[in-house]
PDB file of N, CA, C and O in Angstrom:
ATOM      1  N   MET A   1      -0.062 -31.881 207.861  1.00  0.00           N
ATOM      2  CA  MET A   1       1.187 -32.509 207.805  1.00  0.00           C
ATOM      3  C   MET A   1       2.175 -31.649 208.653  1.00  0.00           C
ATOM      4  O   MET A   1       2.159 -30.418 208.650  1.00  0.00           O
ATOM      5  N   ASP A   2       3.033 -32.415 209.377  1.00  0.00           N
ATOM      6  CA  ASP A   2       4.151 -31.892 210.206  1.00  0.00           C
ATOM      7  C   ASP A   2       5.481 -32.233 209.487  1.00  0.00           C
ATOM      8  O   ASP A   2       5.687 -33.390 209.118  1.00  0.00           O
ATOM      9  N   ILE A   3       6.319 -31.321 209.298  1.00  0.00           N
ATOM     10  CA  ILE A   3       7.667 -31.625 208.696  1.00  0.00           C
ATOM     11  C   ILE A   3       8.773 -31.191 209.572  1.00  0.00           C
ATOM     12  O   ILE A   3       8.793 -30.093 210.129  1.00  0.00           O
ATOM     13  N   GLU A   4       9.741 -32.140 209.681  1.00  0.00           N
ATOM     14  CA  GLU A   4      11.017 -31.771 210.312  1.00  0.00           C
ATOM     15  C   GLU A   4      12.212 -31.915 209.274  1.00  0.00           C
ATOM     16  O   GLU A   4      12.176 -32.659 208.293  1.00  0.00           O
ATOM     17  N   PHE A   5      13.256 -31.111 209.626  1.00  0.00           N
ATOM     18  CA  PHE A   5      14.331 -31.131 208.688  1.00  0.00           C
ATOM     19  C   PHE A   5      15.631 -31.503 209.362  1.00  0.00           C
ATOM     20  O   PHE A   5      16.272 -30.652 209.980  1.00  0.00           O
ATOM     21  N   PRO A   6      16.065 -32.859 209.249  1.00  0.00           N
ATOM     22  CA  PRO A   6      17.310 -33.353 209.757  1.00  0.00           C
ATOM     23  C   PRO A   6      18.449 -32.628 209.076  1.00  0.00           C
ATOM     24  O   PRO A   6      19.478 -32.404 209.713  1.00  0.00           O
ATOM     25  N   ARG A   7      18.315 -32.229 207.745  1.00  0.00           N
ATOM     26  CA  ARG A   7      19.495 -31.525 207.108  1.00  0.00           C
ATOM     27  C   ARG A   7      18.782 -30.249 206.269  1.00  0.00           C
ATOM     28  O   ARG A   7      17.881 -30.420 205.447  1.00  0.00           O
ATOM     29  N   TYR A   8      19.285 -29.094 206.586  1.00  0.00           N
ATOM     30  CA  TYR A   8      18.793 -27.958 205.885  1.00  0.00           C
ATOM     31  C   TYR A   8      19.942 -26.936 205.704  1.00  0.00           C
ATOM     32  O   TYR A   8      20.258 -26.144 206.592  1.00  0.00           O
ATOM     33  N   GLU A   9      20.557 -27.008 204.475  1.00  0.00           N
ATOM     34  CA  GLU A   9      21.853 -26.242 204.271  1.00  0.00           C
ATOM     35  C   GLU A   9      21.608 -25.335 203.038  1.00  0.00           C
ATOM     36  O   GLU A   9      21.071 -25.716 201.998  1.00  0.00           O
ATOM     37  N   ARG A  10      22.078 -24.061 203.292  1.00  0.00           N
ATOM     38  CA  ARG A  10      22.070 -23.089 202.199  1.00  0.00           C
ATOM     39  C   ARG A  10      23.305 -23.290 201.267  1.00  0.00           C
ATOM     40  O   ARG A  10      24.440 -23.409 201.728  1.00  0.00           O
ATOM     41  N   ASN A  11      23.050 -23.318 200.045  1.00  0.00           N
ATOM     42  CA  ASN A  11      24.095 -23.415 199.001  1.00  0.00           C
ATOM     43  C   ASN A  11      24.064 -22.124 198.191  1.00  0.00           C
ATOM     44  O   ASN A  11      23.269 -21.979 197.262  1.00  0.00           O
ATOM     45  N   GLU A  12      24.953 -21.174 198.560  1.00  0.00           N
ATOM     46  CA  GLU A  12      24.790 -19.859 197.930  1.00  0.00           C
ATOM     47  C   GLU A  12      25.247 -19.889 196.460  1.00  0.00           C
ATOM     48  O   GLU A  12      24.724 -19.112 195.662  1.00  0.00           O
ATOM     49  N   ALA A  13      26.156 -20.714 196.086  1.00  0.00           N
ATOM     50  CA  ALA A  13      26.651 -20.808 194.727  1.00  0.00           C
ATOM     51  C   ALA A  13      25.612 -21.142 193.739  1.00  0.00           C
ATOM     52  O   ALA A  13      25.569 -20.585 192.642  1.00  0.00           O
ATOM     53  N   CYS A  14      24.718 -22.106 194.138  1.00  0.00           N
ATOM     54  CA  CYS A  14      23.523 -22.594 193.338  1.00  0.00           C
ATOM     55  C   CYS A  14      22.339 -21.879 193.639  1.00  0.00           C
ATOM     56  O   CYS A  14      21.309 -22.149 193.021  1.00  0.00           O
ATOM     57  N   ARG A  15      22.356 -20.915 194.597  1.00  0.00           N
ATOM     58  CA  ARG A  15      21.099 -20.198 194.981  1.00  0.00           C
ATOM     59  C   ARG A  15      19.982 -21.177 195.323  1.00  0.00           C
ATOM     60  O   ARG A  15      18.920 -21.108 194.704  1.00  0.00           O
ATOM     61  N   ARG A  16      20.176 -22.106 196.301  1.00  0.00           N
ATOM     62  CA  ARG A  16      19.234 -23.079 196.659  1.00  0.00           C
ATOM     63  C   ARG A  16      19.540 -23.508 198.144  1.00  0.00           C
ATOM     64  O   ARG A  16      20.599 -23.276 198.728  1.00  0.00           O
ATOM     65  N   ILE A  17      18.446 -24.171 198.665  1.00  0.00           N
ATOM     66  CA  ILE A  17      18.760 -24.904 199.941  1.00  0.00           C
ATOM     67  C   ILE A  17      18.650 -26.400 199.739  1.00  0.00           C
ATOM     68  O   ILE A  17      17.620 -26.882 199.268  1.00  0.00           O
ATOM     69  N   ASP A  18      19.628 -27.103 200.065  1.00  0.00           N
ATOM     70  CA  ASP A  18      19.542 -28.613 200.042  1.00  0.00           C
ATOM     71  C   ASP A  18      19.031 -29.126 201.257  1.00  0.00           C
ATOM     72  O   ASP A  18      19.487 -28.676 202.309  1.00  0.00           O
ATOM     73  N   LEU A  19      18.082 -30.069 201.276  1.00  0.00           N
ATOM     74  CA  LEU A  19      17.366 -30.535 202.485  1.00  0.00           C
ATOM     75  C   LEU A  19      17.088 -31.948 202.382  1.00  0.00           C
ATOM     76  O   LEU A  19      16.915 -32.527 201.309  1.00  0.00           O
ATOM     77  N   GLU A  20      17.044 -32.552 203.650  1.00  0.00           N
ATOM     78  CA  GLU A  20      16.384 -33.847 203.847  1.00  0.00           C
ATOM     79  C   GLU A  20      15.214 -33.509 204.922  1.00  0.00           C
ATOM     80  O   GLU A  20      15.357 -32.677 205.817  1.00  0.00           O
ATOM     81  N   PHE A  21      14.138 -34.205 204.727  1.00  0.00           N
ATOM     82  CA  PHE A  21      12.890 -33.921 205.553  1.00  0.00           C
ATOM     83  C   PHE A  21      12.168 -35.250 205.857  1.00  0.00           C
ATOM     84  O   PHE A  21      12.270 -36.230 205.119  1.00  0.00           O
ATOM     85  N   VAL A  22      11.407 -35.226 207.026  1.00  0.00           N
ATOM     86  CA  VAL A  22      10.527 -36.228 207.444  1.00  0.00           C
ATOM     87  C   VAL A  22       9.160 -35.522 207.732  1.00  0.00           C
ATOM     88  O   VAL A  22       8.997 -34.696 208.630  1.00  0.00           O
ATOM     89  N   ALA A  23       8.180 -35.960 206.842  1.00  0.00           N
ATOM     90  CA  ALA A  23       6.804 -35.431 206.919  1.00  0.00           C
ATOM     91  C   ALA A  23       6.015 -36.455 207.564  1.00  0.00           C
ATOM     92  O   ALA A  23       6.026 -37.627 207.188  1.00  0.00           O
ATOM     93  N   ARG A  24       5.266 -35.984 208.623  1.00  0.00           N
ATOM     94  CA  ARG A  24       4.331 -36.953 209.348  1.00  0.00           C
ATOM     95  C   ARG A  24       2.882 -36.514 208.908  1.00  0.00           C
ATOM     96  O   ARG A  24       2.507 -35.346 208.802  1.00  0.00           O
ATOM     97  N   PHE A  25       2.182 -37.565 208.687  1.00  0.00           N
ATOM     98  CA  PHE A  25       0.778 -37.345 208.249  1.00  0.00           C
ATOM     99  C   PHE A  25      -0.178 -38.499 208.787  1.00  0.00           C
ATOM    100  O   PHE A  25       0.227 -39.535 209.314  1.00  0.00           O
ATOM    101  N   SER A  26      -1.478 -38.167 208.578  1.00  0.00           N
ATOM    102  CA  SER A  26      -2.503 -39.130 209.109  1.00  0.00           C
ATOM    103  C   SER A  26      -3.439 -39.361 207.766  1.00  0.00           C
ATOM    104  O   SER A  26      -3.675 -38.457 206.965  1.00  0.00           O
ATOM    105  N   GLY A  27      -3.855 -40.493 207.665  1.00  0.00           N
ATOM    106  CA  GLY A  27      -4.819 -40.777 206.590  1.00  0.00           C
ATOM    107  C   GLY A  27      -3.907 -41.273 205.309  1.00  0.00           C
ATOM    108  O   GLY A  27      -2.852 -41.885 205.472  1.00  0.00           O
ATOM    109  N   ALA A  28      -4.418 -40.949 204.072  1.00  0.00           N
ATOM    110  CA  ALA A  28      -3.682 -41.386 202.918  1.00  0.00           C
ATOM    111  C   ALA A  28      -2.427 -40.683 202.740  1.00  0.00           C
ATOM    112  O   ALA A  28      -2.241 -39.534 203.143  1.00  0.00           O
ATOM    113  N   ILE A  29      -1.449 -41.486 202.046  1.00  0.00           N
ATOM    114  CA  ILE A  29      -0.132 -40.972 201.814  1.00  0.00           C
ATOM    115  C   ILE A  29      -0.217 -39.744 200.901  1.00  0.00           C
ATOM    116  O   ILE A  29      -0.837 -39.846 199.843  1.00  0.00           O
ATOM    117  N   PRO A  30       0.370 -38.591 201.245  1.00  0.00           N
ATOM    118  CA  PRO A  30       0.337 -37.353 200.460  1.00  0.00           C
ATOM    119  C   PRO A  30       1.030 -37.562 199.146  1.00  0.00           C
ATOM    120  O   PRO A  30       2.004 -38.313 199.078  1.00  0.00           O
ATOM    121  N   SER A  31       0.509 -36.850 197.980  1.00  0.00           N
ATOM    122  CA  SER A  31       1.189 -36.954 196.747  1.00  0.00           C
ATOM    123  C   SER A  31       2.513 -35.974 196.761  1.00  0.00           C
ATOM    124  O   SER A  31       2.727 -35.147 197.648  1.00  0.00           O
ATOM    125  N   ARG A  32       3.275 -36.186 195.744  1.00  0.00           N
ATOM    126  CA  ARG A  32       4.409 -35.320 195.529  1.00  0.00           C
ATOM    127  C   ARG A  32       4.028 -33.811 195.514  1.00  0.00           C
ATOM    128  O   ARG A  32       4.719 -32.943 196.048  1.00  0.00           O
ATOM    129  N   ASP A  33       2.858 -33.579 194.848  1.00  0.00           N
ATOM    130  CA  ASP A  33       2.481 -32.174 194.720  1.00  0.00           C
ATOM    131  C   ASP A  33       1.898 -31.706 196.057  1.00  0.00           C
ATOM    132  O   ASP A  33       1.959 -30.512 196.349  1.00  0.00           O
ATOM    133  N   GLU A  34       1.366 -32.551 196.835  1.00  0.00           N
ATOM    134  CA  GLU A  34       0.907 -32.069 198.266  1.00  0.00           C
ATOM    135  C   GLU A  34       2.184 -31.666 199.079  1.00  0.00           C
ATOM    136  O   GLU A  34       2.212 -30.605 199.702  1.00  0.00           O
ATOM    137  N   VAL A  35       3.209 -32.509 199.059  1.00  0.00           N
ATOM    138  CA  VAL A  35       4.443 -32.317 199.818  1.00  0.00           C
ATOM    139  C   VAL A  35       5.221 -31.127 199.326  1.00  0.00           C
ATOM    140  O   VAL A  35       5.860 -30.436 200.119  1.00  0.00           O
ATOM    141  N   ARG A  36       5.182 -30.865 198.001  1.00  0.00           N
ATOM    142  CA  ARG A  36       5.872 -29.641 197.388  1.00  0.00           C
ATOM    143  C   ARG A  36       5.030 -28.438 197.822  1.00  0.00           C
ATOM    144  O   ARG A  36       5.631 -27.405 198.119  1.00  0.00           O
ATOM    145  N   ALA A  37       3.627 -28.476 197.890  1.00  0.00           N
ATOM    146  CA  ALA A  37       2.871 -27.242 198.290  1.00  0.00           C
ATOM    147  C   ALA A  37       3.188 -27.070 199.775  1.00  0.00           C
ATOM    148  O   ALA A  37       3.403 -25.922 200.164  1.00  0.00           O
ATOM    149  N   GLU A  38       3.240 -28.052 200.626  1.00  0.00           N
ATOM    150  CA  GLU A  38       3.647 -27.868 201.992  1.00  0.00           C
ATOM    151  C   GLU A  38       4.995 -27.198 202.195  1.00  0.00           C
ATOM    152  O   GLU A  38       5.123 -26.240 202.957  1.00  0.00           O
ATOM    153  N   LEU A  39       6.013 -27.728 201.489  1.00  0.00           N
ATOM    154  CA  LEU A  39       7.337 -27.159 201.606  1.00  0.00           C
ATOM    155  C   LEU A  39       7.308 -25.765 201.033  1.00  0.00           C
ATOM    156  O   LEU A  39       8.011 -24.899 201.554  1.00  0.00           O
ATOM    157  N   ALA A  40       6.562 -25.494 200.022  1.00  0.00           N
ATOM    158  CA  ALA A  40       6.530 -24.046 199.509  1.00  0.00           C
ATOM    159  C   ALA A  40       5.820 -23.060 200.533  1.00  0.00           C
ATOM    160  O   ALA A  40       6.174 -21.885 200.621  1.00  0.00           O
ATOM    161  N   LEU A  41       4.781 -23.612 201.317  1.00  0.00           N
ATOM    162  CA  LEU A  41       4.208 -22.770 202.331  1.00  0.00           C
ATOM    163  C   LEU A  41       5.107 -22.581 203.489  1.00  0.00           C
ATOM    164  O   LEU A  41       5.043 -21.527 204.122  1.00  0.00           O
ATOM    165  N   ILE A  42       5.936 -23.508 203.817  1.00  0.00           N
ATOM    166  CA  ILE A  42       6.924 -23.282 204.919  1.00  0.00           C
ATOM    167  C   ILE A  42       8.038 -22.358 204.399  1.00  0.00           C
ATOM    168  O   ILE A  42       8.374 -21.435 205.141  1.00  0.00           O
ATOM    169  N   SER A  43       8.583 -22.485 203.340  1.00  0.00           N
ATOM    170  CA  SER A  43       9.678 -21.656 202.827  1.00  0.00           C
ATOM    171  C   SER A  43       9.296 -20.359 202.196  1.00  0.00           C
ATOM    172  O   SER A  43      10.129 -19.461 202.071  1.00  0.00           O
ATOM    173  N   GLY A  44       8.078 -20.234 201.800  1.00  0.00           N
ATOM    174  CA  GLY A  44       7.545 -18.931 201.213  1.00  0.00           C
ATOM    175  C   GLY A  44       8.094 -18.695 199.868  1.00  0.00           C
ATOM    176  O   GLY A  44       8.391 -17.565 199.480  1.00  0.00           O
ATOM    177  N   VAL A  45       8.255 -19.940 199.033  1.00  0.00           N
ATOM    178  CA  VAL A  45       8.725 -19.825 197.636  1.00  0.00           C
ATOM    179  C   VAL A  45       7.645 -20.412 196.794  1.00  0.00           C
ATOM    180  O   VAL A  45       6.710 -21.028 197.305  1.00  0.00           O
ATOM    181  N   ASP A  46       7.769 -20.222 195.453  1.00  0.00           N
ATOM    182  CA  ASP A  46       6.880 -20.744 194.471  1.00  0.00           C
ATOM    183  C   ASP A  46       7.099 -22.280 194.402  1.00  0.00           C
ATOM    184  O   ASP A  46       8.222 -22.782 194.428  1.00  0.00           O
ATOM    185  N   PRO A  47       5.963 -22.980 194.314  1.00  0.00           N
ATOM    186  CA  PRO A  47       6.108 -24.428 194.348  1.00  0.00           C
ATOM    187  C   PRO A  47       6.895 -24.905 193.081  1.00  0.00           C
ATOM    188  O   PRO A  47       7.462 -25.997 193.101  1.00  0.00           O
ATOM    189  N   ALA A  48       6.931 -24.140 192.042  1.00  0.00           N
ATOM    190  CA  ALA A  48       7.723 -24.414 190.828  1.00  0.00           C
ATOM    191  C   ALA A  48       9.153 -24.441 191.162  1.00  0.00           C
ATOM    192  O   ALA A  48       9.892 -25.103 190.433  1.00  0.00           O
ATOM    193  N   ALA A  49       9.648 -23.801 192.180  1.00  0.00           N
ATOM    194  CA  ALA A  49      11.030 -23.718 192.527  1.00  0.00           C
ATOM    195  C   ALA A  49      11.491 -24.720 193.446  1.00  0.00           C
ATOM    196  O   ALA A  49      12.574 -24.559 194.011  1.00  0.00           O
ATOM    197  N   ILE A  50      10.764 -25.771 193.665  1.00  0.00           N
ATOM    198  CA  ILE A  50      11.148 -26.832 194.515  1.00  0.00           C
ATOM    199  C   ILE A  50      11.330 -28.178 193.658  1.00  0.00           C
ATOM    200  O   ILE A  50      10.468 -28.597 192.886  1.00  0.00           O
ATOM    201  N   ALA A  51      12.463 -28.748 193.875  1.00  0.00           N
ATOM    202  CA  ALA A  51      12.905 -30.109 193.211  1.00  0.00           C
ATOM    203  C   ALA A  51      12.769 -31.105 194.278  1.00  0.00           C
ATOM    204  O   ALA A  51      13.377 -30.939 195.335  1.00  0.00           O
ATOM    205  N   LEU A  52      11.984 -32.177 194.076  1.00  0.00           N
ATOM    206  CA  LEU A  52      12.063 -33.354 195.058  1.00  0.00           C
ATOM    207  C   LEU A  52      12.732 -34.490 194.396  1.00  0.00           C
ATOM    208  O   LEU A  52      12.350 -34.924 193.310  1.00  0.00           O
ATOM    209  N   ASP A  53      13.763 -34.985 195.073  1.00  0.00           N
ATOM    210  CA  ASP A  53      14.465 -36.120 194.476  1.00  0.00           C
ATOM    211  C   ASP A  53      13.823 -37.493 194.718  1.00  0.00           C
ATOM    212  O   ASP A  53      13.504 -38.225 193.781  1.00  0.00           O
ATOM    213  N   ARG A  54      13.646 -37.817 196.011  1.00  0.00           N
ATOM    214  CA  ARG A  54      13.288 -39.050 196.407  1.00  0.00           C
ATOM    215  C   ARG A  54      12.280 -38.958 197.512  1.00  0.00           C
ATOM    216  O   ARG A  54      12.500 -38.165 198.427  1.00  0.00           O
ATOM    217  N   LEU A  55      11.166 -39.710 197.517  1.00  0.00           N
ATOM    218  CA  LEU A  55      10.194 -39.740 198.620  1.00  0.00           C
ATOM    219  C   LEU A  55      10.154 -41.263 198.946  1.00  0.00           C
ATOM    220  O   LEU A  55       9.994 -42.079 198.038  1.00  0.00           O
ATOM    221  N   SER A  56      10.297 -41.633 200.218  1.00  0.00           N
ATOM    222  CA  SER A  56      10.272 -42.887 200.779  1.00  0.00           C
ATOM    223  C   SER A  56       9.014 -43.013 201.782  1.00  0.00           C
ATOM    224  O   SER A  56       9.200 -42.880 202.992  1.00  0.00           O
ATOM    225  N   PRO A  57       7.789 -43.259 201.282  1.00  0.00           N
ATOM    226  CA  PRO A  57       6.699 -43.373 202.199  1.00  0.00           C
ATOM    227  C   PRO A  57       6.716 -44.687 203.199  1.00  0.00           C
ATOM    228  O   PRO A  57       7.100 -45.796 202.829  1.00  0.00           O
ATOM    229  N   ARG A  58       6.290 -44.413 204.387  1.00  0.00           N
ATOM    230  CA  ARG A  58       6.192 -45.406 205.413  1.00  0.00           C
ATOM    231  C   ARG A  58       4.821 -45.358 205.902  1.00  0.00           C
ATOM    232  O   ARG A  58       4.545 -44.725 206.921  1.00  0.00           O
ATOM    233  N   ALA A  59       3.929 -46.008 205.214  1.00  0.00           N
ATOM    234  CA  ALA A  59       2.471 -45.805 205.573  1.00  0.00           C
ATOM    235  C   ALA A  59       2.191 -46.259 206.924  1.00  0.00           C
ATOM    236  O   ALA A  59       1.401 -45.591 207.590  1.00  0.00           O
ATOM    237  N   LYS A  60       2.770 -47.392 207.473  1.00  0.00           N
ATOM    238  CA  LYS A  60       2.324 -47.832 208.841  1.00  0.00           C
ATOM    239  C   LYS A  60       2.823 -46.915 209.912  1.00  0.00           C
ATOM    240  O   LYS A  60       2.264 -46.874 211.008  1.00  0.00           O
ATOM    241  N   LYS A  61       3.915 -46.141 209.604  1.00  0.00           N
ATOM    242  CA  LYS A  61       4.453 -45.230 210.600  1.00  0.00           C
ATOM    243  C   LYS A  61       3.759 -43.773 210.416  1.00  0.00           C
ATOM    244  O   LYS A  61       3.853 -42.900 211.279  1.00  0.00           O
ATOM    245  N   GLY A  62       3.105 -43.620 209.286  1.00  0.00           N
ATOM    246  CA  GLY A  62       2.554 -42.319 209.002  1.00  0.00           C
ATOM    247  C   GLY A  62       3.529 -41.205 208.604  1.00  0.00           C
ATOM    248  O   GLY A  62       3.321 -40.039 208.939  1.00  0.00           O
ATOM    249  N   GLU A  63       4.574 -41.572 207.897  1.00  0.00           N
ATOM    250  CA  GLU A  63       5.601 -40.546 207.551  1.00  0.00           C
ATOM    251  C   GLU A  63       6.310 -40.735 206.062  1.00  0.00           C
ATOM    252  O   GLU A  63       6.360 -41.807 205.460  1.00  0.00           O
ATOM    253  N   ILE A  64       6.754 -39.690 205.675  1.00  0.00           N
ATOM    254  CA  ILE A  64       7.542 -39.822 204.342  1.00  0.00           C
ATOM    255  C   ILE A  64       8.872 -39.213 204.670  1.00  0.00           C
ATOM    256  O   ILE A  64       8.943 -38.171 205.322  1.00  0.00           O
ATOM    257  N   ARG A  65       9.956 -39.870 204.212  1.00  0.00           N
ATOM    258  CA  ARG A  65      11.211 -39.386 204.312  1.00  0.00           C
ATOM    259  C   ARG A  65      11.670 -39.000 202.821  1.00  0.00           C
ATOM    260  O   ARG A  65      11.461 -39.752 201.868  1.00  0.00           O
ATOM    261  N   GLY A  66      12.271 -37.845 202.716  1.00  0.00           N
ATOM    262  CA  GLY A  66      12.566 -37.328 201.442  1.00  0.00           C
ATOM    263  C   GLY A  66      13.732 -36.419 201.300  1.00  0.00           C
ATOM    264  O   GLY A  66      14.126 -35.825 202.303  1.00  0.00           O
ATOM    265  N   LYS A  67      14.321 -36.251 200.166  1.00  0.00           N
ATOM    266  CA  LYS A  67      15.441 -35.253 199.809  1.00  0.00           C
ATOM    267  C   LYS A  67      14.893 -34.367 198.615  1.00  0.00           C
ATOM    268  O   LYS A  67      14.115 -34.754 197.743  1.00  0.00           O
ATOM    269  N   GLY A  68      15.424 -33.153 198.736  1.00  0.00           N
ATOM    270  CA  GLY A  68      15.176 -32.093 197.814  1.00  0.00           C
ATOM    271  C   GLY A  68      15.887 -30.957 197.691  1.00  0.00           C
ATOM    272  O   GLY A  68      16.948 -30.889 198.311  1.00  0.00           O
ATOM    273  N   ARG A  69      15.490 -29.929 196.938  1.00  0.00           N
ATOM    274  CA  ARG A  69      16.170 -28.724 196.867  1.00  0.00           C
ATOM    275  C   ARG A  69      15.152 -27.590 196.674  1.00  0.00           C
ATOM    276  O   ARG A  69      14.264 -27.692 195.827  1.00  0.00           O
ATOM    277  N   ILE A  70      15.287 -26.465 197.491  1.00  0.00           N
ATOM    278  CA  ILE A  70      14.495 -25.323 197.252  1.00  0.00           C
ATOM    279  C   ILE A  70      15.268 -24.218 196.686  1.00  0.00           C
ATOM    280  O   ILE A  70      16.259 -23.813 197.295  1.00  0.00           O
ATOM    281  N   TYR A  71      14.910 -23.694 195.582  1.00  0.00           N
ATOM    282  CA  TYR A  71      15.657 -22.693 194.774  1.00  0.00           C
ATOM    283  C   TYR A  71      15.063 -21.332 195.181  1.00  0.00           C
ATOM    284  O   TYR A  71      13.956 -21.259 195.715  1.00  0.00           O
ATOM    285  N   ASP A  72      15.802 -20.289 194.925  1.00  0.00           N
ATOM    286  CA  ASP A  72      15.344 -18.990 195.230  1.00  0.00           C
ATOM    287  C   ASP A  72      14.100 -18.622 194.412  1.00  0.00           C
ATOM    288  O   ASP A  72      13.147 -18.003 194.883  1.00  0.00           O
ATOM    289  N   ASP A  73      14.196 -19.082 193.072  1.00  0.00           N
ATOM    290  CA  ASP A  73      13.066 -18.684 192.220  1.00  0.00           C
ATOM    291  C   ASP A  73      13.080 -19.752 191.080  1.00  0.00           C
ATOM    292  O   ASP A  73      14.060 -20.486 190.954  1.00  0.00           O
ATOM    293  N   PRO A  74      12.029 -19.842 190.269  1.00  0.00           N
ATOM    294  CA  PRO A  74      11.969 -20.955 189.286  1.00  0.00           C
ATOM    295  C   PRO A  74      13.073 -20.703 188.223  1.00  0.00           C
ATOM    296  O   PRO A  74      13.431 -21.699 187.594  1.00  0.00           O
ATOM    297  N   ALA A  75      13.652 -19.542 187.937  1.00  0.00           N
ATOM    298  CA  ALA A  75      14.698 -19.381 186.945  1.00  0.00           C
ATOM    299  C   ALA A  75      15.933 -19.957 187.496  1.00  0.00           C
ATOM    300  O   ALA A  75      16.713 -20.454 186.684  1.00  0.00           O
ATOM    301  N   ALA A  76      16.243 -19.973 188.766  1.00  0.00           N
ATOM    302  CA  ALA A  76      17.342 -20.504 189.420  1.00  0.00           C
ATOM    303  C   ALA A  76      17.368 -22.018 189.277  1.00  0.00           C
ATOM    304  O   ALA A  76      18.397 -22.649 189.039  1.00  0.00           O
ATOM    305  N   MET A  77      16.155 -22.558 189.441  1.00  0.00           N
ATOM    306  CA  MET A  77      15.813 -23.965 189.334  1.00  0.00           C
ATOM    307  C   MET A  77      16.117 -24.425 187.905  1.00  0.00           C
ATOM    308  O   MET A  77      16.890 -25.358 187.688  1.00  0.00           O
ATOM    309  N   LYS A  78      15.549 -23.811 187.028  1.00  0.00           N
ATOM    310  CA  LYS A  78      15.778 -24.083 185.551  1.00  0.00           C
ATOM    311  C   LYS A  78      17.367 -24.051 185.331  1.00  0.00           C
ATOM    312  O   LYS A  78      17.840 -25.001 184.709  1.00  0.00           O
ATOM    313  N   ALA A  79      18.089 -23.215 185.708  1.00  0.00           N
ATOM    314  CA  ALA A  79      19.487 -23.110 185.530  1.00  0.00           C
ATOM    315  C   ALA A  79      20.195 -24.321 186.221  1.00  0.00           C
ATOM    316  O   ALA A  79      21.142 -24.906 185.694  1.00  0.00           O
ATOM    317  N   GLY A  80      19.692 -24.643 187.387  1.00  0.00           N
ATOM    318  CA  GLY A  80      20.389 -25.599 188.157  1.00  0.00           C
ATOM    319  C   GLY A  80      20.141 -27.145 187.965  1.00  0.00           C
ATOM    320  O   GLY A  80      20.953 -28.019 188.270  1.00  0.00           O
ATOM    321  N   GLU A  81      18.855 -27.355 187.393  1.00  0.00           N
ATOM    322  CA  GLU A  81      18.353 -28.793 187.200  1.00  0.00           C
ATOM    323  C   GLU A  81      18.628 -29.165 185.647  1.00  0.00           C
ATOM    324  O   GLU A  81      18.708 -28.362 184.717  1.00  0.00           O
ATOM    325  N   ARG A  82      18.744 -30.466 185.591  1.00  0.00           N
ATOM    326  CA  ARG A  82      18.962 -31.008 184.227  1.00  0.00           C
ATOM    327  C   ARG A  82      17.597 -31.008 183.487  1.00  0.00           C
ATOM    328  O   ARG A  82      17.523 -31.417 182.328  1.00  0.00           O
TER     329      ARG A  82
END
């Protein structure tokens, strides 16, 4: 899976990175867990510290567009998410 980041902004007050991404894939559409694991691998954080808002798969194009947040650690995510 190849991922591009049209938006990748650090939010120091919330201890997180706000992002929009486009993930390109071949074959079956990846699950949310697979996307989260790939983002964790790229960013070097625990997958439990990644919140995904929306994923819009486009199977014919072989891509997923999404939005999410990568927190510094799971504790920061717990404090920042509802």
